[in-house]
Every structure is written in structure tokens, then in C-alpha cells.
C-alpha positions in Angstrom: 0.0 0.0 0.0 2.8 2.4 0.9 4.6 1.5 -2.3 1.4 2.3 -4.3 1.0 5.7 -2.6 4.6 6.6 -3.4 4.2 5.5 -7.0 1.0 7.6 -7.3 2.8 10.6 -5.8 5.7 10.2 -8.3 3.3 10.0 -11.2 1.4 13.0 -10.0 4.6 15.0 -9.6 5.8 13.9 -13.0 2.5 15.0 -14.6 2.7 18.4 -13.0 6.3 18.9 -14.2 5.1 18.2 -17.8 2.3 20.7 -17.4 4.8 23.3 -16.2 7.1 22.5 -19.1 4.2 23.0 -21.6 3.5 26.4 -20.0 7.1 27.4 -20.3 7.1 26.2 -23.9 4.1 28.4 -24.7 5.8 31.4 -23.0 9.0 30.9 -25.0 7.0 30.6 -28.2 5.2 33.9 -27.3 8.5 35.5 -26.6 9.9 34.4 -30.0 6.8 35.6 -31.9 6.9 38.9 -29.9 10.4 39.6 -31.4 9.6 38.3 -34.8 6.4 40.4 -35.3 8.5 43.6 -34.8 10.0 43.0 -38.2 6.6 42.8 -40.0 4.5 45.7 -41.3 4.2 48.2 -44.1 7.5 49.8 -43.3 10.3 47.5 -44.7 12.9 46.4 -42.1 14.3 43.0 -41.5 13.5 41.0 -38.4 17.2 41.1 -37.3 17.3 44.9 -37.7 14.0 45.4 -35.9 15.2 43.3 -33.0 18.4 45.3 -32.9 16.4 48.5 -32.8 14.4 47.2 -30.0 17.3 46.2 -27.8 19.4 49.3 -28.7 16.5 51.6 -27.7 16.4 49.8 -24.3 20.1 50.0 -23.8 20.2 53.7 -24.9 22.4 53.1 -28.0 22.1 55.3 -31.1 19.2 54.2 -33.3 18.0 55.5 -36.7 15.1 57.8 -35.9 12.9 56.4 -38.7 13.5 52.8 -37.7 12.9 53.7 -34.0 9.6 55.4 -34.8 8.2 52.4 -36.6 9.6 49.7 -34.3 9.3 51.4 -30.9 6.4 53.7 -31.3 4.2 51.7 -33.6 5.0 48.0 -33.6 6.1 47.5 -30.0 2.9 48.7 -28.4 0.9 46.7 -30.9 2.9 43.6 -30.0 2.3 44.2 -26.3 -1.3 44.7 -27.0 -1.5 41.4 -28.8 -0.1 39.6 -25.8 -2.6 41.4 -23.5 -5.5 40.5 -25.8 -4.6 36.9 -26.3 -3.8 36.2 -22.7 -6.8 38.1 -21.3 -9.5 36.7 -23.6 -8.1 33.1 -23.2 -8.2 33.3 -19.4 -11.8 34.7 -19.6 -12.8 31.9 -21.9 -11.3 29.3 -19.7 -13.1 30.6 -16.6 -16.5 30.8 -18.4 -16.1 27.3 -19.9 -15.3 26.1 -16.3 -18.2 28.0 -14.7 -20.8 26.7 -17.1 -19.2 23.3 -17.8 -19.9 24.1 -21.5 -17.1 23.8 -24.1 -18.9 26.5 -26.2 -19.0 29.1 -23.5 -16.8 32.2 -23.9 -16.9 35.9 -23.2 -18.7 36.7 -26.4 -21.5 34.2 -26.0 -22.5 36.0 -22.9 -23.2 39.1 -25.0 -20.1 41.1 -23.9 -18.9 41.7 -27.4 -22.3 42.7 -28.8 -22.8 45.1 -25.9 -19.4 46.6 -26.5 -20.1 46.9 -30.2 -23.4 48.7 -29.6 -21.7 51.2 -27.3 -19.0 51.8 -29.8 -21.6 52.2 -32.6 -23.5 54.8 -30.7 -20.2 56.8 -30.3 -19.0 56.3 -33.9 -22.2 56.8 -35.8 -24.4 59.0 -33.5 -21.6 60.7 -31.6 -23.4 59.9 -28.3 -21.4 59.7 -25.1 -23.1 57.8 -22.3 -21.0 59.7 -19.7 -20.9 63.5 -20.3 -17.8 65.7 -20.0 -15.3 62.9 -20.7 -12.1 63.8 -22.6 -12.6 64.1 -26.4 -11.7 61.0 -28.3 -12.6 58.7 -25.3 -16.3 58.5 -26.1 -16.2 55.2 -28.0 -14.0 53.4 -25.5 -16.1 54.5 -22.5 -19.4 53.6 -24.3 -18.0 50.2 -25.3 -16.8 49.4 -21.8 -20.1 50.4 -20.1 -22.3 48.6 -22.7 -20.2 45.4 -22.6 -21.1 45.0 -18.9 -24.8 45.4 -19.4 -25.5 41.7 -20.4 -23.7 40.4 -17.3 -25.5 43.0 -15.2 -28.8 41.7 -16.5 -27.8 38.1 -15.7 -26.7 39.0 -12.2 -29.9 41.1 -11.7 -32.2 38.2 -12.8 -30.2 35.8 -10.5 -31.1 38.0 -7.5 -34.8 37.3 -8.1 -34.8 33.9 -9.7 -32.3 31.0 -9.5 -30.7 30.6 -12.9 -29.0 27.4 -14.1 -25.7 27.7 -16.0 -27.6 26.9 -19.2 -30.2 29.6 -18.4 -27.4 32.1 -17.9 -25.8 31.3 -21.3 -29.2 31.5 -23.0 -29.9 34.9 -21.4 -26.5 36.1 -22.6 -27.3 34.9 -26.1 -30.7 36.6 -26.1 -29.1 39.9 -25.1 -26.4 39.4 -27.7 -29.0 39.1 -30.5 -30.9 42.1 -29.2 -27.9 44.3 -29.1 -26.7 43.0 -32.5 -30.0 43.9 -34.1 -29.9 47.4 -32.8 -26.3 47.8 -34.0 -27.3 46.6 -37.5 -30.1 49.2 -37.7 -27.6 51.9 -36.8 -25.1 50.7 -39.4 -27.8 50.6 -42.1 -28.5 54.3 -41.6 -24.8 55.3 -41.1 -22.8 57.4 -43.6 -20.0 55.6 -45.4 -17.2 57.0 -43.3 -18.8 56.1 -40.0 -19.8 52.7 -41.4 -16.2 51.9 -42.3 -15.0 52.8 -38.8 -17.8 50.8 -37.2 -17.0 47.7 -39.3 -13.3 48.0 -38.4 -14.2 48.1 -34.8 -16.6 45.1 -35.1 -14.0 42.7 -36.7 -11.4 43.7 -34.1 -8.0 45.4 -34.8 -4.9 46.2 -32.9 -4.3 49.4 -35.0 -5.8 51.5 -32.1 -3.4 50.2 -29.5 -0.8 52.9 -28.6 1.5 53.6 -25.7 -1.3 55.8 -24.3 -3.8 53.0 -24.2 -1.6 50.2 -22.9 -1.4 51.3 -19.2 -5.2 50.7 -18.7 -5.2 47.5 -20.8 -2.2 46.0 -19.1 -3.2 47.0 -15.5 -6.7 45.7 -15.8 -5.7 42.5 -17.4 -2.9 41.7 -14.9 -5.0 42.6 -11.8 -8.1 40.7 -12.9 -6.1 37.7 -14.2 -4.4 37.4 -10.8 -7.8 37.7 -9.0 -9.2 34.9 -11.2 -6.1 32.7 -10.5 -6.9 33.0 -6.8 -10.2 31.3 -7.6 -8.4 28.4 -9.3 -9.2 25.9 -6.4 -12.8 26.9 -6.3 -13.1 26.7 -10.0 -11.7 23.1 -9.9 -14.4 22.2 -7.4 -17.0 23.4 -9.8 -16.3 20.5 -12.1 -18.1 18.1 -9.8 -21.5 19.8 -10.2 -23.4 22.2 -8.1 -24.9 19.7 -5.6 -21.5 18.2 -4.9 -20.0 21.7 -4.5 -22.6 22.4 -1.8 -21.7 19.3 0.1 -18.1 20.7 0.2 -19.4 23.9 1.9 -19.1 26.1 -1.1 -21.8 28.2 -2.8 -21.7 27.4 -6.6 -23.9 30.3 -7.5 -21.7 32.8 -5.8 -18.5 31.4 -7.3 -20.1 31.4 -10.7 -21.3 35.0 -10.5 -18.1 36.4 -8.9 -15.8 34.7 -11.5 -18.2 35.6 -14.3 -18.1 39.3 -13.3 -14.3 39.3 -13.0 -14.0 37.6 -16.5 -16.5 40.1 -17.9 -14.5 43.0 -16.5 -11.3 41.4 -18.0 -12.9 41.1 -21.4 -14.5 44.6 -21.3 -11.1 46.2 -20.5 -9.7 44.6 -23.7 -12.5 44.8 -26.3 -13.2 48.5 -25.4 -9.9 49.3 -27.1 -9.5 46.6 -29.8 -13.0 45.7 -30.8 -14.3 42.1 -30.9 -11.3 39.9 -31.8 -13.0 36.5 -32.2 -12.3 32.8 -31.5 -9.3 33.2 -29.1 -11.6 33.0 -26.0 -13.0 29.8 -27.4 -10.0 28.1 -28.9 -7.3 29.1 -26.5 -8.6 27.3 -23.5 -9.3 24.1 -25.5 -5.8 23.9 -26.9 -4.3 24.5 -23.5 -6.6 21.9 -21.9 -5.3 19.3 -24.4 -1.7 19.8 -23.1 -2.1 20.6 -19.4 -5.6 19.2 -18.5 -8.4 20.9 -16.7 -6.7 21.8 -13.4 -7.1 25.6 -13.3 -3.8 26.0 -11.5 -2.1 25.1 -14.8 -5.0 25.7 -17.3 -5.2 29.5 -16.7 -1.5 30.3 -17.2 -1.3 27.9 -20.1 -4.4 29.5 -21.7 -2.8 32.9 -21.3 0.5 31.9 -22.8 -1.0 30.1 -25.8 -3.5 32.9 -26.3 -0.7 35.4 -26.4 1.2 33.3 -29.0 -1.9 32.8 -31.1 -2.7 36.5 -31.4 0.9 37.4 -32.0 1.0 34.9 -34.8 -2.4 36.1 -36.2 -1.4 39.7 -36.1 1.9 39.0 -37.8 0.0 37.5 -40.7 -2.6 40.3 -40.6 0.1 43.0 -41.0 1.4 41.6 -44.3 -2.0 40.6 -45.8 -3.2 42.8 -48.6 -1.8 46.2 -49.4 -2.2 47.8 -46.0 -2.8 44.7 -43.9 -6.0 43.3 -42.5 -7.7 43.5 -39.0 -6.3 40.8 -36.7 -9.9 39.7 -35.9 -10.3 38.5 -39.5 -7.1 36.4 -39.4 -7.8 35.0 -35.9 -11.2 33.8 -37.1 -9.8 32.3 -40.3 -7.2 30.3 -38.2 -9.4 29.7 -35.2 -12.3 28.1 -37.2 -10.4 25.2 -38.7 -8.3 24.8 -35.5 -11.5 24.5 -33.5 -12.9 21.8 -35.9 -9.6 19.9 -35.5 -9.9 20.1 -31.7 -13.4 18.7 -31.9 -12.1 15.8 -33.9 -9.0 15.1 -31.9 -10.0 16.1 -28.4 -10.0 13.2 -25.9 -13.3 12.4 -24.3 -11.8 12.8 -20.8 -10.2 16.1 -21.5 -12.8 17.8 -19.3 -12.4 15.3 -16.5 
């Protein structure tokens, strides 16, 4: 018996080491793609030269002003933004799939993206600012942030008066999503061509709007909320056994679900308010990570973040060199994410959620 226990502990430790190695591998891939993407864009500069500009700027060495402007002022904040977007949306997707025990759950199915798009559309097309007297140029971001939280607010409000099952919460989010999407479509039909182009660009998701001035809020909110969600890793693991079993363990599954859903929604809102709705990563990222590290959230959340960052960096690198002036990263992420998700459905082990 003692020998069996020792063997089991060794196997468990070995499995955990493999999970950590996969996380490290994803982080290293992200780091490599981060440096590589600095060499891609409309402005012609080799990858080696772009990396040299990056490090020389950090070290304070002389750098060609033109190279420095494109690499440090344009491509670097965009690359950092890609890491933030991929990591944040993947973590939010992993949490929501865990909360609802549904492989199709993600931030966007809860209506967050459609709410953000409606808020942005009101600002872009009608020049309406929900909060008056905010700095000029911030109307769209503020509108998008506030409206992205409305669907979750509706779910939480209904939960106060009527007990909602996880499926009911998802269906409520989908209902709000279609309602907001229909209103946005009406606004777009009546919009002038210039506003329509801006609204469409926002809808498909782009990193073009990410600048050094926008990064502090994006990075701070993503890091803080991701850490808070990681503190819930053990409670999220308990949620796998079902609500009734969770109650026997002395936990309140409804409270855990609502708190983590709110945190994941705030995390998503802080991202899509600046970038628009970059699709599929919140759905695909957690599934890929789950294949390599399993469903233990202590490893799943960081693995999802690392893979998500690598995925968006890769998609944005392709987006920057597609067409004459590049394409929105949301288009490329959906083109890659769709076939990847179908491959996951075919190859995914039946016990991957166990």
C-alpha cells in the first residue's frame, strides 16, 4: 500500500512537471513571436534589424530615428497589445467554460462583445457619449466598456430574483447578444459611409488602435483581474463536480459562478473596449491549453494565457502583411481559429474535461 502511494505521488509530480514545461514552452513561443512580429509591417525592415532597434533603444544606444519610430512607437505597443488581448481573452474563456461546464462558453457568447459593439456604434455613428464631459476621443472606449457589462449585469440582476441554471445564464446572454446586435445593425444601415467603415473595423477587431497611451489601462486591468481569477483556481476546480457536490463541500456554486463571471467580464471589457471584438481566441485558446495541461485551473489558466498570447501574436503578424495595408487581426484569428476548433473537436480526448 505504501509503495502504491509513493508511485502515485511520483506519477502526479511527473504529470505536474510536464504541465509546467508546456506552460514554459508556450511562453517561449510567445517571446519568440513577440520579437519576430517587430519585423513585419508596411515599413520595410528586416527581423534582425527590428530586434536590434528594440534592444538598442532599451540600452540607450544610437538608433535610426525612422526605424525607431516604426519599431518602438508603432509595432512594439501593438505587439504588447497582442499579448494582452490573447492572454486576457483566453483566461476569460477558460473561466467561463469552467463556470458553465460548457465547451462552447466564452466571453462573447455572454453578450459582452455585442454590448461593446453597440456602445462603440453609438459613439462612432451618432456621436453619443453615455457619460458626459469625458475627454474628447474617449467616447467610443467608454461607451464600449459600459455597454459590454450590461449583459452580465442583466444576468446578475435576474439571478437575484430567480435562480438561474448555468444553461439559463448562457441563453440569457445569447438573447441579449442578438438584441444588441440587431440594434447595431439598424444603426449601421443608416450610417454614412465613413462612419460605417469605422464601425466595421471596430466590429471585426483590430490592434491598430493600440498605442502607448492605451496600454497602461489595458495591461493594468488584465494583470490585476487575471491574478484575482487565479486566486479562484481551487474553487473553479471544485465546480467540475457539479453544483450539488459543491454544496456538500461547503461552497456556494452560484456565488462562485457569479463572482468569477463578473471578473471575467471586466477582464474582457477592458480589452475589447480598445480593440473591438477579436474572435475565437476566447473559445479556442482554453481548448488547446486543456489538451496539453488538462483541466486543473492552476495550470490551465496560465497555459491558456501563454497560448492565447502566442496565437494573437502569430495572427497579427499575418494580418500586418496581408493585402496592401494589412487586415484586421480579428479576420485572421477567425480564419485560423475556425479550422483549428474543428480539428480540436475531432482530436480532443473524451476525458479532457475530467
